[in-house]
C-alpha positions in Angstrom: -7.0 5.8 -2.7 -3.9 4.1 -4.1 -3.3 0.4 -4.1 0.2 -1.1 -4.6 0.8 -4.7 -5.7 4.1 -6.4 -5.1 5.4 -9.7 -6.3 9.0 -10.5 -5.6 11.0 -7.4 -6.7 8.3 -6.1 -9.0 5.7 -3.5 -8.1 2.7 -1.8 -9.7 0.3 0.8 -8.3 -3.2 1.9 -9.1 -5.0 5.1 -8.2 -8.8 5.3 -7.5 -10.9 8.4 -7.0 -14.0 8.1 -4.8 -17.3 8.4 -6.5 -19.5 8.6 -3.4 -21.1 5.3 -4.3 -20.4 2.5 -1.9 -21.0 -0.2 -4.5 -18.8 1.3 -7.2 -16.1 -1.0 -8.6 -13.0 -0.5 -10.7 -11.1 -3.5 -11.9 -7.3 -3.5 -12.4 -5.3 -6.3 -14.0 -2.0 -7.1 -12.4 0.5 -9.3 -14.3 3.7 -10.5 -12.7 6.4 -13.0 -13.7 7.5 -15.4 -11.0 11.2 -15.4 -10.6 11.4 -18.4 -8.3 9.5 -21.5 -7.4 7.8 -19.5 -4.6 7.0 -15.8 -5.1 5.4 -13.7 -2.4 2.6 -11.5 -3.6 1.4 -8.6 -1.4 -1.2 -5.8 -1.8 -1.1 -2.6 0.2 -3.7 0.2 0.3 -1.9 3.6 0.5 -3.6 6.6 2.2 -6.5 4.5 3.4 -7.1 3.7 7.1 -9.6 1.5 8.8 -10.1 0.9 12.5 -10.6 -2.6 13.8 -12.9 -1.4 16.5 -15.4 0.1 14.0 -16.8 -2.7 11.9 -18.9 -0.2 9.9 -15.8 1.3 8.3 -14.1 -1.9 7.2 -14.0 -1.5 3.4 -11.5 -1.0 0.7 -9.8 -2.9 -2.1 -11.0 -6.5 -2.7 -8.8 -9.1 -4.4 -10.8 -11.5 -6.6 -10.3 -13.8 -9.5 -6.7 -14.8 -8.7 
């Protein structure tokens, strides 16, 4: 799985390999410089799909400690 983080015109990406453990965690630090009073921040999970009709498969990257 790859996660892309965007802030304004800046971008960073992170790659994760599955370990088969549903509780495994890998932290990534993202640092951006705001270029305006308001800067939009967005996260996108690449190559990862979930279905909204199957609540058992809703998992993926979690954003914490912002």
